Residue frames relative to the residue before (quaternion, step in Angstrom):
aa qw qx qy qz dx dy dz
M 1.0000 0.0000 0.0000 0.0000 0.00 0.00 0.00
T 0.1082 -0.8099 0.5761 0.0241 3.58 -0.16 1.28
L 0.0330 -0.8205 0.5692 -0.0400 3.57 -0.65 1.13
K 0.2877 -0.7490 0.5758 0.1571 3.55 -0.76 1.08
K 0.6142 -0.5585 0.4053 0.3829 3.56 -1.18 0.58
S 0.6405 0.5309 -0.3299 0.4462 3.58 0.99 -0.80
D 0.6394 0.5171 -0.3212 0.4696 3.58 1.06 -0.75
L 0.6319 0.5308 -0.3276 0.4600 3.57 1.02 -0.82
Y 0.6665 0.4975 -0.3068 0.4627 3.59 0.87 -0.93
S 0.6413 0.5217 -0.3245 0.4597 3.57 0.99 -0.82
S 0.6568 0.5090 -0.3044 0.4657 3.56 0.99 -0.86
L 0.6381 0.5347 -0.3261 0.4480 3.58 0.98 -0.84
W 0.7263 0.4277 -0.2594 0.4715 3.57 0.78 -0.98
A 0.5887 0.5488 -0.3780 0.4576 3.59 1.12 -0.53
S 0.6393 0.5145 -0.3215 0.4725 3.57 1.02 -0.80
C 0.6630 0.5055 -0.3048 0.4605 3.57 0.94 -0.89
D 0.6973 0.5169 -0.2637 0.4208 3.56 1.05 -0.78
E 0.4693 0.7244 -0.4262 0.2706 3.60 1.25 -0.39
L 0.8034 0.2734 -0.1231 0.5145 3.56 0.91 -0.91
R 0.3256 0.7782 -0.4907 0.2183 3.59 1.22 0.30
G 0.1772 -0.8153 0.5323 0.1433 3.57 1.08 -0.69
G 0.8081 -0.2625 0.2054 0.4857 3.54 -0.91 -0.96
M 0.4545 0.6927 -0.4570 0.3237 3.59 1.23 0.00
D 0.5329 -0.6164 0.4751 0.3323 3.55 -1.05 0.78
A 0.5751 -0.6362 0.3941 0.3305 3.58 -0.94 0.93
S 0.6491 0.5248 -0.3288 0.4418 3.59 0.97 -0.78
Q 0.6447 0.5011 -0.3214 0.4796 3.60 1.08 -0.68
Y 0.6519 0.5154 -0.3212 0.4541 3.58 0.92 -0.89
K 0.6134 0.5610 -0.3404 0.4396 3.56 1.05 -0.80
D 0.5957 0.5758 -0.3659 0.4238 3.60 1.05 -0.69
Y 0.6600 0.5040 -0.3076 0.4645 3.59 0.99 -0.81
V 0.6710 0.5008 -0.3011 0.4563 3.56 0.89 -0.94
L 0.6812 0.4899 -0.2941 0.4576 3.59 0.88 -0.93
F 0.5992 0.5429 -0.3659 0.4608 3.59 1.10 -0.62
M 0.6570 0.5138 -0.3154 0.4527 3.59 0.91 -0.88
L 0.6590 0.4900 -0.3034 0.4833 3.57 0.99 -0.82
F 0.6114 0.5520 -0.3375 0.4555 3.60 1.09 -0.72
I 0.6650 0.4955 -0.3023 0.4700 3.58 0.89 -0.93
K 0.6375 0.5159 -0.3293 0.4679 3.61 0.98 -0.81
Y 0.6718 0.5127 -0.3042 0.4396 3.58 0.88 -0.94
I 0.7264 0.4291 -0.2746 0.4613 3.61 0.69 -1.00
S 0.6068 0.5421 -0.3633 0.4538 3.60 1.12 -0.56
D 0.6661 0.4934 -0.2979 0.4735 3.58 0.96 -0.87
K 0.7452 0.4393 -0.2268 0.4475 3.58 0.90 -0.96
Y 0.8348 0.2117 -0.0752 0.5026 3.58 0.87 -0.88
G 0.4415 0.7347 -0.4427 0.2633 3.60 1.22 -0.18
D 0.7876 0.1952 -0.1047 0.5750 3.59 1.03 -0.79
S 0.2464 0.8126 -0.4958 0.1820 3.55 1.18 0.59
D 0.3031 -0.7420 0.5740 0.1676 3.54 -1.11 0.85
D 0.4054 0.7246 -0.4694 0.3003 3.57 1.29 0.05
F 0.5554 -0.6144 0.4444 0.3415 3.55 -1.07 0.72
A 0.7980 0.0253 0.0159 0.6020 3.57 1.01 -0.84
P 0.1278 -0.8129 0.5642 0.0673 3.63 0.19 1.22
P 0.6339 -0.5634 0.3653 0.3837 3.62 -1.11 0.61
V 0.7795 0.1392 -0.0807 0.6054 3.57 1.12 -0.65
T 0.2407 -0.7575 0.5921 0.1328 3.56 -0.85 1.00
I 0.1520 -0.7812 0.6015 0.0698 3.57 -0.84 1.02
P 0.3005 -0.7789 0.5206 0.1789 3.61 -0.32 1.19
P 0.6273 -0.5139 0.4112 0.4163 3.60 -1.18 0.38
G 0.8031 0.2686 -0.2153 0.4862 3.56 -0.89 0.97
A 0.7050 0.4552 -0.2592 0.4782 3.60 1.26 -0.07
S 0.4489 0.6971 -0.4482 0.3342 3.61 1.16 0.50
F 0.7080 -0.4099 0.3555 0.4521 3.53 -1.35 0.03
K 0.6477 0.5248 -0.3169 0.4524 3.58 0.92 -0.91
D 0.6556 0.5077 -0.3120 0.4637 3.58 0.97 -0.82
M 0.6506 0.5068 -0.3234 0.4641 3.58 1.02 -0.74
V 0.6301 0.5271 -0.3310 0.4642 3.59 1.01 -0.81
A 0.6349 0.5572 -0.3267 0.4239 3.58 1.04 -0.79
L 0.6115 0.5622 -0.3477 0.4349 3.60 1.22 -0.34
K 0.4314 0.7138 -0.4644 0.2977 3.60 1.23 -0.21
G 0.7906 0.2745 -0.2311 0.4961 3.55 -0.85 1.01
D 0.5213 0.6233 -0.4175 0.4068 3.59 1.26 -0.23
S 0.4931 -0.6909 0.4459 0.2841 3.59 -0.84 0.96
D 0.7430 0.3391 -0.1977 0.5422 3.59 1.23 -0.42
I 0.1600 0.8583 -0.4800 0.0858 3.57 1.19 0.58
G 0.6537 0.5335 -0.3329 0.4210 3.61 0.88 -0.84
N 0.6791 0.4824 -0.2835 0.4751 3.55 0.87 -0.97
K 0.6788 0.4955 -0.3007 0.4510 3.60 0.96 -0.81
I 0.5903 0.5255 -0.3781 0.4821 3.61 1.08 -0.55
N 0.6482 0.5264 -0.3111 0.4539 3.59 0.99 -0.86
T 0.8055 0.3539 -0.1513 0.4506 3.57 0.75 -1.11
Q 0.7587 0.3872 -0.2066 0.4814 3.60 1.06 -0.69
V 0.7415 0.3437 -0.2105 0.5364 3.59 1.21 -0.40
I 0.7525 0.4091 -0.2364 0.4588 3.58 0.55 -1.16
Q 0.7100 0.4722 -0.2942 0.4316 3.60 0.67 -1.03
P 0.6537 0.4915 -0.3435 0.4616 3.67 0.87 -0.72
L 0.6115 0.5360 -0.3534 0.4625 3.61 1.08 -0.65
I 0.6480 0.5098 -0.3108 0.4728 3.57 0.99 -0.86
D 0.6711 0.5130 -0.2989 0.4441 3.58 0.89 -0.96
A 0.7294 0.4445 -0.2356 0.4635 3.58 1.06 -0.77
N 0.7645 0.2954 -0.1533 0.5521 3.59 1.24 -0.32
S 0.3476 -0.7917 0.4642 0.1921 3.57 -0.27 1.26
R 0.6503 0.5295 -0.3297 0.4336 3.59 1.14 -0.48
L 0.6454 0.4964 -0.3197 0.4847 3.59 1.26 -0.15
A 0.0923 -0.7842 0.6125 0.0369 3.56 -1.12 0.75
R 0.6547 -0.5224 0.3647 0.4069 3.59 -1.20 0.48
S 0.6396 0.5486 -0.3258 0.4287 3.58 1.07 -0.70
D 0.5680 0.5991 -0.3798 0.4175 3.60 1.27 -0.23
F 0.7681 0.3646 -0.1551 0.5030 3.58 1.19 -0.51
P 0.4881 -0.6527 0.4874 0.3133 3.58 -1.13 0.59
D 0.4808 -0.6386 0.5216 0.2982 3.55 -1.32 0.35
F 0.2393 -0.8056 0.5302 0.1127 3.57 -0.52 1.20
N 0.6900 0.4149 -0.2880 0.5185 3.57 1.26 0.18
D 0.4130 0.7104 -0.4584 0.3385 3.58 1.17 0.64
P 0.2847 -0.7973 0.5043 0.1701 3.63 -0.25 1.20
N 0.5977 0.5784 -0.3688 0.4150 3.59 1.14 -0.49
K 0.7332 0.3789 -0.2226 0.5189 3.58 1.16 -0.55
L 0.7929 0.3398 -0.1518 0.4825 3.57 0.90 -0.95
G 0.5066 -0.6291 0.4454 0.3862 3.58 1.20 -0.31
E 0.5726 -0.6048 0.4417 0.3335 3.52 -1.32 0.21
G 0.7977 0.3816 -0.2433 0.3985 3.49 -1.27 0.50
A 0.6323 -0.5698 0.3935 0.3475 3.51 -1.30 0.53
A 0.6079 0.5925 -0.3657 0.3817 3.59 1.01 -0.76
K 0.6568 0.5096 -0.3137 0.4587 3.57 0.94 -0.86
R 0.6754 0.4778 -0.3024 0.4735 3.57 0.89 -0.88
A 0.6191 0.5318 -0.3467 0.4623 3.60 1.05 -0.69
D 0.6208 0.5359 -0.3415 0.4592 3.59 1.07 -0.69
V 0.6214 0.5296 -0.3429 0.4645 3.58 1.03 -0.73
I 0.6515 0.5047 -0.3110 0.4734 3.59 0.97 -0.86
H 0.6300 0.5377 -0.3360 0.4484 3.58 1.01 -0.80
E 0.6486 0.4980 -0.3186 0.4793 3.59 0.98 -0.76
W 0.5994 0.5412 -0.3503 0.4744 3.56 1.11 -0.62
H 0.6286 0.5320 -0.3311 0.4607 3.58 0.96 -0.86
K 0.6572 0.5086 -0.3079 0.4632 3.57 0.93 -0.87
T 0.6249 0.5427 -0.3377 0.4482 3.57 1.01 -0.80
L 0.6701 0.4957 -0.2973 0.4656 3.58 0.92 -0.90
L 0.6569 0.5012 -0.3139 0.4677 3.59 0.98 -0.78
H 0.6230 0.5424 -0.3452 0.4455 3.57 1.03 -0.71
E 0.6023 0.5453 -0.3628 0.4564 3.59 1.20 -0.35
A 0.7699 0.3998 -0.1861 0.4613 3.58 0.98 -0.88
V 0.6563 0.5831 -0.3247 0.3519 3.57 0.90 -0.95
P 0.6693 0.5106 -0.3500 0.4109 3.69 0.71 -0.86
L 0.6537 0.5159 -0.3221 0.4502 3.59 0.99 -0.80
L 0.6566 0.4954 -0.3105 0.4765 3.58 1.01 -0.77
I 0.6285 0.5232 -0.3372 0.4663 3.58 1.00 -0.75
Q 0.6494 0.5154 -0.3181 0.4598 3.60 0.90 -0.87
K 0.6325 0.5450 -0.3235 0.4453 3.57 0.98 -0.88
W 0.7728 0.3804 -0.1996 0.4672 3.57 0.80 -1.02
E 0.5049 0.5982 -0.4378 0.4423 3.58 1.21 -0.15
R 0.6631 0.4950 -0.3053 0.4712 3.57 1.00 -0.82
K 0.6927 0.4889 -0.2828 0.4486 3.56 0.92 -0.90
L 0.7610 0.3757 -0.1901 0.4936 3.58 0.91 -0.94
K 0.3065 -0.7740 0.4919 0.2549 3.57 1.31 -0.34
V 0.4853 0.5992 -0.4680 0.4317 3.53 0.86 1.11
D 0.3112 -0.7344 0.5731 0.1879 3.56 -1.32 0.23
V 0.1863 -0.7539 0.6227 0.0960 3.56 -0.72 1.12
R 0.2911 -0.7928 0.5111 0.1596 3.56 -0.42 1.20
C 0.7975 -0.0766 0.0844 0.5925 3.56 1.09 -0.68
Y 0.1118 -0.7666 0.6221 0.1131 3.57 -1.18 0.49
F 0.1972 -0.7718 0.5978 0.0901 3.55 -1.22 0.62
L 0.2073 -0.7507 0.6150 0.1233 3.56 -1.20 0.66
Q 0.1891 0.7912 -0.5602 0.1561 3.58 -0.79 0.97
R 0.5745 -0.5336 0.4744 0.4001 3.52 -1.33 0.21
M 0.0076 0.7847 -0.6191 0.0291 3.58 -0.95 0.90
K 0.3892 -0.7728 0.4605 0.1983 3.58 -0.75 1.05
T 0.8324 0.2210 -0.0736 0.5028 3.60 0.96 -0.78
K 0.7498 0.3363 -0.2020 0.5328 3.61 1.22 -0.06
W 0.4209 -0.6652 0.5497 0.2795 3.52 -1.27 0.48
G 0.8007 -0.0884 0.0695 0.5884 3.58 1.16 -0.46
S 0.1005 -0.7716 0.6216 0.0907 3.54 -1.33 0.13
C 0.2195 -0.7778 0.5795 0.1049 3.55 -1.27 0.38
N 0.1647 -0.7191 0.6656 0.1129 3.54 -1.09 0.80
H 0.2241 -0.8387 0.4800 0.1268 3.56 0.07 1.30
R 0.6129 0.5522 -0.3625 0.4337 3.59 1.10 -0.54
A 0.7327 0.4020 -0.2249 0.5009 3.57 0.97 -0.87
G 0.4074 -0.7160 0.4728 0.3128 3.58 1.19 -0.44
H 0.5081 0.6467 -0.4074 0.3970 3.58 1.22 0.58
I 0.0905 -0.7565 0.6387 0.1074 3.56 -1.22 0.50
R 0.2071 -0.7534 0.6130 0.1168 3.56 -1.21 0.63
L 0.1292 -0.7991 0.5861 0.0348 3.55 -1.02 0.87
N 0.4708 -0.6724 0.5042 0.2683 3.53 -1.07 0.83
T 0.4516 -0.7142 0.4618 0.2697 3.59 -0.75 1.00
E 0.5209 0.6269 -0.4196 0.3994 3.61 1.22 -0.24
L 0.5300 0.6439 -0.4025 0.3776 3.60 1.22 -0.37
V 0.5280 0.6341 -0.4163 0.3818 3.60 1.19 -0.37
K 0.7073 0.4560 -0.2517 0.4778 3.59 1.15 -0.59
K 0.6180 0.5396 -0.3365 0.4622 3.58 1.30 0.02
P 0.6539 -0.4913 0.3761 0.4355 3.62 -1.20 0.32
K 0.5998 -0.6144 0.3776 0.3467 3.56 -1.04 0.81
D 0.6165 0.5518 -0.3681 0.4243 3.60 1.06 -0.61
L 0.6387 0.5049 -0.3391 0.4714 3.61 1.12 -0.53
L 0.5834 0.5378 -0.3634 0.4882 3.58 1.12 -0.61
E 0.6643 0.5028 -0.3084 0.4592 3.57 0.90 -0.90
Y 0.6330 0.5299 -0.3408 0.4500 3.60 0.95 -0.80
V 0.6584 0.5028 -0.3236 0.4571 3.61 0.86 -0.89
I 0.6396 0.5173 -0.3267 0.4654 3.59 0.97 -0.80
V 0.6575 0.4948 -0.3121 0.4747 3.59 0.90 -0.89
H 0.6262 0.5519 -0.3271 0.4430 3.58 0.96 -0.89
E 0.7169 0.4387 -0.2644 0.4730 3.57 0.77 -1.01
M 0.6497 0.5040 -0.3285 0.4647 3.59 1.00 -0.68
A 0.5944 0.5596 -0.3644 0.4480 3.59 1.13 -0.58
H 0.5985 0.5608 -0.3578 0.4464 3.58 1.19 -0.49
L 0.5560 0.5730 -0.4063 0.4444 3.60 1.21 -0.20
I 0.6523 0.4610 -0.2977 0.5228 3.57 1.29 -0.37
E 0.7888 0.0107 0.0429 0.6130 3.55 0.95 -0.97
P 0.3653 -0.7890 0.4502 0.2036 3.63 -0.35 1.22
T 0.7532 0.3673 -0.2094 0.5039 3.62 1.04 -0.64
H 0.5452 -0.5858 0.4773 0.3630 3.55 -1.34 0.13
S 0.1717 0.8174 -0.5196 0.1800 3.53 0.77 1.09
D 0.7038 -0.4095 0.3407 0.4701 3.57 -1.31 -0.05
R 0.6209 0.5447 -0.3445 0.4461 3.58 1.05 -0.71
F 0.6379 0.5255 -0.3200 0.4632 3.57 1.00 -0.86
I 0.6580 0.5057 -0.3035 0.4682 3.58 0.92 -0.93
A 0.6365 0.5305 -0.3255 0.4555 3.58 1.02 -0.77
V 0.6237 0.5288 -0.3348 0.4683 3.59 1.05 -0.76
L 0.6669 0.4881 -0.3024 0.4749 3.60 0.89 -0.90
Q 0.6646 0.5221 -0.3099 0.4356 3.55 0.89 -0.95
E 0.6671 0.5028 -0.3010 0.4599 3.57 1.00 -0.77
H 0.8085 0.3284 -0.1446 0.4664 3.56 0.78 -1.02
Y 0.7908 0.1338 -0.0625 0.5940 3.61 1.15 -0.54
P 0.1462 -0.8681 0.4665 0.0858 3.59 0.53 1.20
T 0.6995 0.4537 -0.2789 0.4765 3.62 1.13 -0.50
W 0.2800 0.8067 -0.4905 0.1739 3.60 1.19 0.37
R 0.6233 0.5481 -0.3575 0.4281 3.60 1.02 -0.70
E 0.6494 0.5038 -0.3160 0.4738 3.59 0.98 -0.82
A 0.6544 0.5079 -0.3134 0.4643 3.59 0.97 -0.85
R 0.6538 0.5075 -0.3186 0.4620 3.58 0.95 -0.86
A 0.6464 0.5204 -0.3247 0.4538 3.59 0.96 -0.84
E 0.6533 0.5084 -0.3195 0.4611 3.59 0.98 -0.80
L 0.6441 0.5090 -0.3213 0.4720 3.59 0.98 -0.80
N 0.6723 0.5171 -0.3009 0.4360 3.57 0.94 -0.85
E 0.6316 0.5127 -0.3333 0.4765 3.58 1.26 -0.26
L 0.6026 0.5755 -0.3488 0.4290 3.58 1.28 -0.23
T 0.8086 -0.4111 0.1700 0.3851 3.55 -1.33 0.10
L 0.6571 0.4986 -0.3426 0.4497 3.63 1.03 -0.53
A 0.6637 -0.5041 0.3716 0.4091 3.53 -1.30 0.32
A 0.5342 -0.6359 0.4509 0.3270 3.57 -1.01 0.79
E 0.3564 -0.7146 0.5631 0.2129 3.50 -1.08 0.79
V 0.0580 -0.8097 0.5837 -0.0148 3.59 -0.67 1.10
W 0.2079 0.7554 -0.6069 0.1336 3.54 -0.89 0.95
N 0.6008 -0.6153 0.3872 0.3325 3.53 -1.12 0.73
E 0.2483 -0.7303 0.6141 0.1669 3.50 -1.16 0.68
């Protein structure tokens, strides 16, 4: 799966644009860029040992804390008060005008469902940053070709594969899991391009290329979705 940078950027913004509705594109971009900003500073400075890091992230105001608000009926207000405002208070170079209002019904619509949809699109944007690189890595290792991948909400699976079409689907909830588990799910689904069933051949492919697959599967099965059970 050869992916140009321009194609990746187009895919990212197309995903962000799905739920923009009537909001002006420049305003919607403010929300997306804020989410990417929080992810970046959390990754770079969240566990910093520097005496004076360029950005101070107060307890409860990290990317992880914002993700934990998903599904909360008051998510917009809590992003404003528990994430954005503490960041402003802790960093003199930041001002309220630097950030969008996540509780603005004129831009985001009424109700928790609309705001949750905005967060879901953010999750997809973050996954679109990581998934293509992992697919490219494992296409070389497994000697397969993923023609297309899809990101969506899934109630009972972490992923699926259409081996005839060469497509894989990934659960957007994976954005909240460790990156090694995202990689395992991608490898698992790509292995189905070699062997469609959970046969001995499929297990042999996983064992050869991803020897820790049993540990990864066990960790996933302890998380919120239903455990995946198949014969070994």
